C-alpha positions as CSV (number, residue, x, y, z in Angstrom):
1,X,254.9,175.2,-80.5
2,X,257.5,172.4,-80.7
3,X,260.1,173.1,-83.4
4,X,261.9,170.5,-85.4
5,X,265.0,171.1,-83.3
6,X,263.2,170.4,-80.1
7,X,261.7,167.3,-81.7
8,X,265.1,165.9,-82.7
9,X,266.5,166.7,-79.3
10,X,263.7,164.8,-77.6
11,X,264.2,161.8,-79.9
12,X,268.0,161.8,-79.2
13,X,267.3,162.0,-75.5
14,X,264.8,159.2,-75.7
15,X,267.2,157.0,-77.7
16,X,270.1,157.6,-75.3
17,X,268.0,156.7,-72.2
18,X,266.5,153.7,-74.0
19,X,270.0,152.3,-74.8
20,X,271.0,153.0,-71.3
21,X,268.0,151.1,-69.8
22,X,268.7,148.2,-72.1
23,X,272.2,148.0,-71.0
24,X,271.0,147.8,-67.4
25,X,268.1,145.4,-68.0
26,X,269.7,143.0,-70.3
27,X,272.1,141.4,-67.8
28,X,269.2,140.7,-65.5
29,X,267.1,139.2,-68.3
30,X,270.2,137.1,-69.4
31,X,270.7,135.9,-65.8
32,X,267.1,134.8,-65.4
33,X,267.1,133.0,-68.8
34,X,270.5,131.4,-68.3
35,X,269.1,129.9,-65.0
36,X,266.6,128.0,-67.2
37,X,269.2,126.2,-69.3
38,X,271.0,123.0,-69.1
39,X,274.7,122.9,-68.6
40,X,275.4,121.8,-72.1
41,X,273.1,124.5,-73.5
42,X,274.6,127.2,-71.4
43,X,278.0,126.7,-73.1
44,X,276.8,126.0,-76.7
45,X,274.0,128.6,-76.8
46,X,275.1,131.2,-74.3
47,X,273.2,134.2,-75.7
48,X,270.1,132.4,-77.2
49,X,266.8,131.7,-75.5
50,X,266.5,128.3,-73.7
51,X,265.4,125.5,-76.0
52,X,264.0,123.7,-73.0
53,X,263.0,125.8,-70.0
54,X,264.2,124.1,-67.0
55,X,262.5,125.5,-64.1
56,X,263.8,122.6,-62.1
57,X,267.0,124.5,-61.9
58,X,265.4,127.2,-59.6
59,X,263.9,124.4,-57.5
60,X,267.2,122.7,-57.3
61,X,269.0,125.9,-56.3
62,X,266.4,126.6,-53.6
63,X,266.6,123.0,-52.2
64,X,270.4,123.2,-52.3
65,X,270.4,125.9,-49.6
66,X,269.3,129.1,-51.2
67,X,266.0,128.9,-49.5
68,X,267.6,128.9,-46.0
69,X,270.1,131.5,-46.9
70,X,267.3,133.6,-48.5
71,X,265.2,133.7,-45.2
72,X,268.3,134.4,-43.1
73,X,269.1,137.5,-45.3
74,X,265.4,138.5,-45.2
75,X,265.4,138.4,-41.3
76,X,268.8,140.2,-40.9
77,X,268.1,142.8,-43.5
78,X,264.6,143.6,-42.2
79,X,265.6,143.8,-38.6
80,X,268.7,145.9,-39.4
81,X,266.7,148.4,-41.7
82,X,264.0,148.8,-39.0
83,X,266.7,149.6,-36.4
84,X,268.4,152.0,-38.6
85,X,265.2,153.8,-39.5
86,X,264.0,154.0,-35.9
87,X,267.3,155.1,-34.3
88,X,268.3,157.3,-37.3
89,X,265.1,159.1,-37.5
90,X,265.0,159.9,-33.8
91,X,268.7,161.0,-33.9
92,X,268.0,163.2,-37.0
93,X,265.0,164.8,-35.5
94,X,266.9,165.7,-32.4
95,X,269.9,167.1,-34.3
96,X,267.7,169.1,-36.8
97,X,265.3,170.5,-34.3
98,X,266.8,170.9,-30.8
99,X,269.5,173.4,-29.8
100,X,271.7,172.2,-27.0
101,X,275.4,172.6,-25.9
102,X,277.6,170.3,-27.9
103,X,275.2,169.8,-30.7
104,X,277.8,170.5,-33.5
105,X,280.4,168.3,-31.8
106,X,277.8,165.4,-31.5
107,X,276.9,165.9,-35.2
108,X,280.6,165.7,-36.0
109,X,281.0,162.5,-34.1
110,X,278.1,161.0,-35.8
111,X,279.3,161.9,-39.3
112,X,282.9,160.9,-38.4
113,X,281.4,157.2,-38.7
114,X,281.3,157.8,-42.5
115,X,285.1,157.9,-42.5
116,X,285.5,154.6,-40.7
117,X,286.1,151.6,-43.0
118,X,284.4,148.4,-42.0
119,X,287.5,146.4,-42.7
120,X,289.4,148.4,-40.0
121,X,286.9,147.1,-37.3
122,X,286.9,143.5,-38.4
123,X,289.4,142.1,-35.8
124,X,288.2,144.2,-32.8
125,X,284.5,143.1,-33.6
126,X,285.6,139.5,-33.9
127,X,287.3,139.6,-30.5
128,X,284.3,141.5,-29.0
129,X,281.7,139.1,-30.2
130,X,283.7,136.2,-29.1
131,X,284.0,137.7,-25.6
132,X,280.4,138.6,-25.3
133,X,279.1,135.3,-26.8
134,X,277.5,137.1,-29.8
135,X,279.9,135.2,-32.3
136,X,278.0,132.9,-34.7
137,X,274.6,134.5,-33.9
138,X,272.3,136.9,-35.9
139,X,273.3,139.7,-33.5
140,X,276.9,139.4,-34.8
141,X,275.6,140.6,-38.2
142,X,272.8,142.9,-37.2
143,X,274.7,145.0,-34.6
144,X,277.6,146.1,-36.9
145,X,275.2,146.5,-39.9
146,X,273.1,149.0,-37.9
147,X,276.2,150.8,-36.6
148,X,277.7,151.2,-40.1
149,X,274.5,152.2,-41.7
150,X,273.4,154.8,-39.1
151,X,275.8,157.7,-39.9
152,X,274.8,158.1,-43.6
153,X,271.1,157.6,-42.8
154,X,271.2,160.2,-39.9
155,X,273.0,162.6,-42.4
156,X,270.3,162.2,-45.1
157,X,267.4,162.3,-42.7
158,X,268.6,165.4,-40.8
159,X,269.0,167.2,-44.2
160,X,265.5,166.4,-45.2
161,X,264.0,167.3,-41.8
162,X,265.6,170.7,-42.0
163,X,263.4,171.4,-45.0
164,X,260.3,170.7,-43.1
165,X,258.7,174.0,-42.2
166,X,259.0,174.7,-38.5
167,X,255.6,176.5,-38.5
168,X,253.9,173.1,-38.6
169,X,255.6,172.0,-35.4
170,X,254.9,175.2,-33.7
171,X,251.1,174.9,-34.6
172,X,251.1,171.4,-33.3
173,X,252.8,172.5,-30.0
174,X,250.3,175.3,-29.6
175,X,247.6,172.7,-29.9
176,X,249.0,170.7,-27.0
177,X,251.4,168.2,-28.8
178,X,254.8,167.2,-27.2
179,X,258.0,166.5,-28.9
180,X,257.2,162.8,-29.4
181,X,253.7,163.6,-30.8
182,X,255.4,166.0,-33.2
183,X,257.9,163.4,-34.2
184,X,255.3,160.8,-34.8
185,X,252.5,162.8,-36.4
186,X,254.3,165.4,-38.4
187,X,258.0,164.5,-38.9
188,X,257.6,160.8,-39.8
189,X,254.7,161.3,-42.2
190,X,256.3,164.2,-44.0
191,X,259.6,162.4,-44.1
192,X,258.4,159.3,-45.8
193,X,260.4,159.9,-49.0
194,X,263.7,160.1,-47.2
195,X,262.9,157.3,-44.9
196,X,262.1,155.2,-48.0
197,X,265.4,156.3,-49.5
198,X,267.4,155.2,-46.4
199,X,265.6,152.0,-46.1
200,X,266.4,151.2,-49.8
201,X,270.1,152.1,-49.5
202,X,270.6,150.3,-46.1
203,X,268.7,147.3,-47.3
204,X,270.9,147.0,-50.4
205,X,274.0,147.5,-48.4
206,X,273.1,144.8,-45.8
207,X,271.6,142.3,-48.3
208,X,274.8,142.3,-50.3
209,X,277.4,142.5,-47.5
210,X,279.9,139.7,-47.5
211,X,282.9,140.3,-45.3
212,X,281.1,140.4,-41.9
213,X,278.8,137.5,-42.9
214,X,281.8,135.4,-43.8
215,X,283.8,136.1,-40.7
216,X,281.2,136.5,-37.8
217,X,278.9,133.5,-38.7
218,X,280.3,129.9,-38.8
219,X,277.1,127.9,-38.7
220,X,275.9,127.2,-42.2
221,X,272.2,127.5,-41.0
222,X,272.9,131.2,-40.2
223,X,274.6,132.2,-43.4
224,X,273.2,134.9,-45.6
225,X,272.8,135.0,-49.4
226,X,276.3,136.3,-50.4
227,X,278.2,133.6,-48.4
228,X,275.6,131.0,-49.2
229,X,276.1,131.5,-52.9
230,X,279.9,131.0,-52.6
231,X,279.2,127.6,-50.8
232,X,276.7,126.7,-53.6
233,X,279.3,127.4,-56.1
234,X,281.6,124.9,-54.4
235,X,278.9,122.3,-54.2
236,X,277.6,122.7,-57.8
237,X,280.9,123.6,-59.6
238,X,279.8,121.9,-62.8
239,X,276.0,122.9,-62.9
240,X,276.1,126.6,-64.1
241,X,272.4,126.6,-64.6
242,X,271.6,125.9,-61.1
243,X,274.3,128.5,-59.9
244,X,272.8,131.2,-62.1
245,X,269.3,130.4,-60.9
246,X,270.5,130.9,-57.3
247,X,272.0,134.3,-58.4
248,X,268.7,135.3,-60.0
249,X,266.7,134.3,-56.8
250,X,269.2,136.3,-54.7
251,X,268.8,139.5,-56.8
252,X,265.0,139.4,-56.9
253,X,264.2,141.1,-53.6
254,X,266.4,144.2,-54.2
255,X,265.0,144.6,-57.7
256,X,261.4,144.4,-56.4
257,X,262.4,146.8,-53.6
258,X,263.8,149.3,-56.0
259,X,261.0,149.2,-58.4
260,X,258.4,149.7,-55.6
261,X,260.2,152.6,-53.9
262,X,261.9,154.3,-56.9
263,X,259.6,157.4,-56.8
264,X,260.1,157.9,-53.1
265,X,263.9,157.2,-53.4
266,X,264.4,160.0,-56.1
267,X,262.2,162.4,-54.2
268,X,263.8,161.8,-51.0
269,X,267.4,162.1,-52.3
270,X,266.7,165.2,-54.4
271,X,264.8,166.9,-51.6
272,X,267.3,166.0,-48.9
273,X,270.3,167.2,-50.8
274,X,269.3,170.9,-51.0
275,X,269.6,171.7,-47.3
276,X,272.3,170.8,-44.6
């Protein structure tokens, strides 16, 4: 039986989380609505609803270059995330299941990548890409993105794979499966929660990355959303409605991705954190 004390506690918890959700959601709503205002209305009625809903602001932002930057970011993010998931899951499977000499040292080397700040590698990577002809190409962004996202993804996936019962693999091996078949038909299907978590985390980091995208790409046709928004600001320094419309467009994919994978994300992180 629910007592009055329990009822009050539930109401307080619900109220606290409702306020917290409002604090998070309101800036997004304000951003979308502000992108529908004229420049004059944005300054005179900053916190009110638009009197005239200017959907043309979104069209203008898209035509001003956001569309091209958007598809560049989509391509680079999807390619980087797929590479991280493929390489990371195979490495995590090997480190969690196979026993070999130097395994601990190899794991230490992989995890040491977490301690390397991207800013430290900026100049060496710049010289390397110029020497190899990768400068000002998609590869100049995809390669470092994959390299810097792999250590944490391997760490998460390995922790989760350790929680998968070995009896399932042993049964599959008895039935004639080899290591690759076990990886494909058992590890990957059962590891969907942590794979979705790594995809979401890696995707958010790649999508919002600014420093490498600014330094390694010079051609405006190859720029991603963060750098493109900076250029849009310089082009439209008096039209805040169009600028905010561009920001809303750039934020949309990550919001949709988080809503779509939130259950898998929470499940993967919580399950992968209990073993190491």
